[in-house]
KEGU-792357 format. One record per atom (N, C-alpha, C): x, y, z. Coordinates in steps of 0.1 Angstrom, whole numbers, plus 5000, padded with zeros to 4 digits. Example, Ala and Ser with C-alpha at 12.3 -4.5 7.8 and 13.67 -1.06 7.14 Angstrom:
<atoms>
513249435078;512349555078;513249675078;512849785071;513749895071;512950005079;
</atoms>
This chain:
<atoms>
308961631574;308261761574;308561831588;308461961587;308562041600;307162051606;307061981618;305661971624;305662041637;304662131638;304462201650;303262141658;303562111671;302562061680;302162181689;300962221689;300462321698;299962241711;300762261722;300762161733;301962081731;301961961738;303061871735;303861821747;303461861759;304161821771;303261751781;301961741778;301061671786;300261571778;299861461784;299061351779;299061331764;297961371757;297861351743;299061421736;299261541739;300361621732;301661551733;302061491744;303361431745;303361301736;302261231735;302161121726;302261161712;301661281708;301761331695;303261361691;303961421701;305361451698;306161321696;305961221705;306661101704;306361031690;305061031686;304760971673;305361051661;305461181662;306061261651;307561231650;308161231662;309661201662;309861061656;309060971661;309260831656;309160821641;308260901636;308060891621;308960981613;309961041620;311061111613;310861261611;309861321617;309561461614;310461551623;310661671618;311361781625;310361851634;310361831647;309261871655;309561991664;308562081666;308562191676;307362181684;307362231696;306162241704;305962391708;304762421710;304362561716;303562541728;304162571740;303462551753;303762671761;303162681773;303362781783;304662751791;305162631790;306462601797;306162561811;304962531815;304662501829;304662351832;304662261822;304562121825;305762041819;306962111820;308162041815;308462081801;309562021796;310062051783;309861921774;309861941761;309761821752;311061741752;311061631745;312261551744;313361621738;314561571740;315761631734;315661621719;316061721712;315961731697;314661791692;313761821701;312461891698;312662041701;312362131692;312362271695;311262321704;311562381715;310562431724;310362571722;309062611718;308662751717;307662771729;307762891734;306862921746;306063041744;304863041750;303963151749;302563111754;301663201756;300363181760;299363201749;298563091746;297663101734;296563211736;296363251748;295363351750;295963491749;297263501748;297963631746;298163651731;297463741725;297363741711;298663751704;299663821708;300963831700;301863711702;301563621712;302663531716;302963421706;301963361699;302263261690;302963321678;302563431672;303163491661;304663531665;304863581677;306163611681;307063491682;306563381688;307363261689;307763211675;306763211666;307063161652;308063251645;307963381648;308963471642;310363441647;310463421660;311763381665;312263251659;311363151657;311863031651;312263051637;311563131630;311863161616;313163221614;313563311624;314863371624;315963271625;315663161631;316663051632;316462941621;315662971611;315462891600;314462781601;313562791611;312462691613;311062751611;310362691601;308962731598;308162601597;306962601603;306162481603;305562451589;305562321585;304862281573;303462241577;303262171588;301962121592;301862141607;300662131612;300362161626;299362051632;299662001644;298761931652;298462011664;297162041666;296762131677;295962051688;296662031699;296061951710;295562041721;295762171720;295562261732;294662381730;293762371720;292862481718;291662481727;291662571737;290562561747;289762691748;290162791740;289462921740;289262981726;288363071725;288163141712;289463211708;290063281718;291263361715;292363261710;292463151715;293463051711;293263011696;291962991693;291662951679;291963061670;291563181673;291763301664;293263331662;294063321673;295463341672;296063241663;295763111664;296263011655;295863031641;294563071639;294063091625;294863211618;295263311626;295963421620;297463391618;298063321627;299463291626;299863171617;298963081615;299262961608;298462931596;297963041590;297063021578;297762961566;299162961565;299862921554;300362771554;300062701565;300562571566;299862471556;300562361553;300062271543;298962181548;298862161561;297762081567;297762111582;296562101587;296262131602;295362031607;295661971619;294761871626;294461941639;293161961641;292662021654;292061911662;292461891674;291861801684;290661881689;289461851683;288161901688;287561811698;286261801699;285561721708;284161681703;283661571708;282261541705;281361651711;281861721721;281061831727;280761941717;281561941705;281262041695;279862021689;279261901690;277961881685;276961941694;275962011689;274962081696;274061991704;273961861700;273061771706;273761661715;275061681717;275861581725;276561651737;276461591749;275461491752;274061551754;273061471753;273061321754;273161251741;273161321729;273261241717;271961181713;271961081704;273161021698;273761111687;274961071682;275661141671;275561041659;274761071650;274360971639;275360971628;276061081626;277061091615;278261181619;279261181610;280361271613;280061421609;278761441604;278361571599;277161631606;276861571618;275761631626;276061781629;274961851632;275062001634;275962031647;276862131646;277662171657;276962301663;277562341674;276962461681;277062581671;276062671671;276062781662;276862901668;277262991660;277963111664;276963211671;277463291680;276563391686;275963481675;274763511677;274063601667;273463531655;273663401654;273063331643;271863251648;271063201639;269863131643;270163011653;269363001663;269462901673;270462921684;271163041684;272163061693;271763141706;270463171707;269963261717;270363211731;270363081734;270663031748;271962971749;272862991739;274162931739;275163021746;275962951756;277063021762;278263021753;278663121747;279763121737;281063071742;281263081756;282563051762;282462911768;281362841767;281362701771;282162611762;282562501768;283562411761;283062371747;281862321745;281462281732;281362391722;280662501725;280662611716;282062661712;282962661722;284362701719;284962611708;284862481710;285362381700;284762401687;283462421686;282762441673;283262571667;283562681674;284062801669;285462781663;286262701671;287662671666;287662601653;286762501652;286562431639;286362521627;285362611629;285062711618;286162801615;286762861626;287762961624;288962911617;289362791621;290562731614;290262681600;289162621598;288762571585;288662691575;288162801580;288062921571;289462981568;290362981578;291663051576;292762981570;292862851573;294062771569;293862731554;294862761546;294762731532;294862581529;295562501537;295562361535;294362291541;294362161540;293262081546;293262091561;292062091567;291962101582;291161981586;291761891594;291061781601;290461831614;289161791616;288561821628;288261691636;289261661645;289161531652;288361541664;287061501663;286161511675;286361401684;287161421694;287561311703;286461291713;286461161718;285561131729;286461101741;286260981747;286960941759;288360891755;289360951760;290760921758;291360861770;292160751769;292760691780;294260651777;294960611787;296360561784;297360621793;298660581792;299660631800;299760781799;300160841811;300360991812;298961061812;297860991814;296561061815;296561161826;296261291823;296361391833;294961431838;293961341836;292661361842;292461261853;292861131851;292961041862;291860951864;290860941855;289760851857;290060701858;290760661847;291160521847;292160491859;293060581861;294060561872;293260541886;292260621888;291460601900;290960461902;290260411891;289760281892;290860171894;291960191887;293060091889;293560091903;293760201909;294260211922;293260171933;291960201930;290960161940;290860011940;290859951928;290659801927;291959731933;293059791931;294259731936;294259731952;293559821958;293359821973;292559701977;291659661969;290859541972;289659571981;289159471987;287959491996;286659501988;285659551995;284359581989;284459711982;284059711969;284159831961;282759871955;282359991957;281060041952;281160051937;280159991930;280060011916;278660041913;278360111902;276960141899;276060021895;274860021901;273959911897;272959951887;271759891888;270659921878;271059901864;271859801861;272259771848;273359851842;273959931850;275060021845;276259951840;276559831847;277759761843;277659701829;276459691824;276259641810;276159751800;276359871804;276359991795;277559971785;277259971772;278359981762;279060111763;280460101761;281260211762;282160221749;282860331748;283760351737;284960441742;286160391741;287260481744;288460461734;289360551734;290460541725;291760561732;292760481729;294060501735;294760621729;295260701738;295960831734;297060811724;297760691725;298760661715;298260631701;297060571701;296460541688;295960671682;295360761690;294960891685;296160971680;297260971687;298461051684;298961001670;299160871669;299660821656;298760861644;297460851647;296460881636;296461031633;296661111643;296761261640;297961291631;299161221634;300261241625;300061201611;299361081610;299061031596;298161131589;297261191597;296261281590;296961401584;297961461590;298661571584;299661531573;300161411575;301061361564;300261341551;298961291552;298161261541;297161371537;297061471545;296161581542;294661551543;294261491554;292861461556;292161591560;290861601557;290061721561;288661681565;288061781572;286661761576;286561691590;285261681594;285061621608;285061471608;285761421618;285761271621;285561251636;284661161639;284461131653;285561041657;286461091665;287761021668;287660941680;286860831679;286760741690;286560601685;286460511694;286260371689;284760341687;284360241680;282960211679;282260181692;281060221694;280360191707;280260041709;280459991721;280459851724;281859791724;282959871722;284259821723;284459751736;283859801747;283759731760;282459781766;282259731778;281159781787;281759831799;281059901808;281559951820;282059841829;281259731830;281659621838;282859551832;282859541819;284059471812;285259551815;285259681814;286359761817;286859751832;285959751841;286259731855;286859591858;286259491852;286859361854;288259341848;288459411836;289759411830;290759481840;290359591846;291259661855;291559571867;290559501872;290759411884;291759301880;291559251869;292459141864;293859181862;294059301857;295359351854;296159381867;295459431877;296059471890;296159351899;295559231895;295559121904;294659131916;293559201914;292659231926;291659121928;291359091940;290159001944;289059081950;289059211946;287959301952;286559251949;285659281958;284259241956;283459361951;282859351939;282059451934;280759461942;280359571947;279059591954;278159681946;277159631940;276259711931;275359791940;275359921938;274460011945;273460071934;272160051936;271260101926;271460251923;271160281911;271360421906;270560521915;269360491919;268560591927;269260611940;269860511946;270560531959;271860611958;272560581947;273760661944;273460811943;272460841935;272060981933;271561051946;270760971953;270161031966;271361061976;272360981975;273561001985;274461111980;274261171968;275061271963;276261231955;276161101950;277261061942;277161121928;278161191923;278161261911;278561161899;277661141890;277961061878;279261111871;280061021866;281261051859;282361101868;282061181878;283061241886;283461151898;282461111906;282761021917;282960881913;282160831904;282360691898;282660711883;283960731880;284360761866;283760661856;283260721845;282660651834;281260611836;280760631848;279260591850;278460711846;277360681838;276360771835;274960711838;274060801844;272760741846;272160691833;271160591835;270760521824;270060611813;269360721817;268760801807;269760871798;270960891803;272060951795;272860841788;273160731795;273960631789;273360571776;272060571775;271360511764;271760571751;272060701751;272460761738;273760831738;274360861749;275660931750;276760851743;276760721745;277860641739;277560601724;276360641719;275960601706;276460711696;277660691692;278360781683;278860711670;278460751659;278860691646;280260711643;281060611639;282460621636;282860571623;282160591612;282560531599;283860581594;284160711595;285360761590;286560721599;286360721612;287460671620;287860531617;286860441615;287160301612;287760291598;287360371589;287860361575;289360401575;289760491584;291160541584;291960471594;291460361601;292260281609;292660351622;291760411629;292060481641;292460391652;291660291655;291960201667;292860091663;293960081671;294959981669;295159891681;294959941693;295159871705;293859821712;293959711719;292859661726;292659741739;291459731745;291259801758;292159741768;292359611768;293259551778;294659601777;295159621765;296559681763;296559821769;295559901767;295560031773;295560021788;294759931794;294659921808;296059871814;296659771807;297959721812;299059821812;299059901801;300160001800;299860121809;298660151812;298360261821;298760211836;298460091839;298860041852;300360031853;301059991843;302559991843;303160131845;302560231839;302960371841;302660411855;301460381860;301160421874;302160371884;302560241882;303460181891;304860251892;305160321881;306360401880;306260551883;304960591887;304660731888;304960781902;305460701911;305860741925;304760821932;303560761932;302460811940;301660921933;301961041936;301161151931;301161171916;300061191910;299961221896;299861371893;300361411882;300361551878;299061571870;297961591877;296661601871;296361741867;295561761857;295161901853;294561981864;295062101866;294562181877;293062241874;292662231861;291362281858;290262181859;290562061863;289561951865;289561901879;288361871885;288361811898;288961671898;289561631909;290161501910;288961401910;289061291902;288061201901;288061101913;286961031915;286960921925;285960941936;285560831942;284560831953;285260861966;284860971973;285461001986;285260881995;286260852004;286260742012;285060742022;284760852027;283560852037;282260822030;282160872017;280960842010;280860692006;282060632003;282060492000;281660412012;282160442024;281860372036;280360382039;279760492037;278360512039;277560422030;277960422017;277160342007;277360192010;278560152014;278860012017;278059962029;277960052039;277260022051;275759992049;275260052038;273760032036;273559932025;274659882018;274459792007;274059652012;273159592005;272559462009;272859351999;273359391987;273659291977;274959311970;275659201966;276859221958;276759131946;277759141937;277759061926;279058971926;279658961938;280858871939;282158931935;283058841932;284458891929;284558971917;285359071917;285559151904;286159061893;286858951897;287458871887;286658751883;
</atoms>
């Protein structure tokens, strides 16, 4: 099939392109052209999804050369304009897979998400939308889901992704933990039971393969595209990281109240850490359809090992997304917390 990837040169998008090529599809990408070009043999189309004529113009140019998409995998829909442009230009495709987000659910976070059909954010002007910011990330994803489902004649998959990890990650959360643990020494980790928090993550390569299968087979509707809760715990993930990098670092548990009082930002300064009142429900996401369709193939350890191998070949600086703050605990704040810490839980391994 002729498969168009909206995105395709960063993190998940590049894995989608790789999976599509591997499965024998004739692939094109549509990007702004700022993060490199796709692999040889993949048609590169360029434009800005927020510029209304650009996608239609790029597709018209491709059609003049005899290339029209049969199916679409959309990894880059971040605005209402992007969704509406795709809905107008790609209404005739045979299948469409949208990478949405768990944030499309009106009650997440903190959740829980009890089914794949829980209510999503309402549109402006409808019941319950009075206090909704229509340009916030979750409401934008919910709008994209509705706009594309209404416009595209073929089946539309709404892949509500959670935490994604793996090689070429352009957010850098797992990379920060791996590099910090590789440095060794005493390492601040969240206390107050946070290391026992169940987690769920999905390897970007598993998600990419699954998205290609979805358009091949014509899946439709919402699916919570993550692993079952409890695939690992925060402590289990960090111990796996330490083992993979060969670290003898010492975990120093700092109570939640002390972290918050010191200005440590959950999720940002200590990636994957959520305060206990949020963690109790945020990770509780039902995944029956994802499990039935075989989403998860790789173990957490394989994801960590492959991410570390990629980092070792990354020559230092990572090409992180400019619209996200760099994750990790600042060195001065870590020193302050370690200076006040009175208890540890021993070796990370």
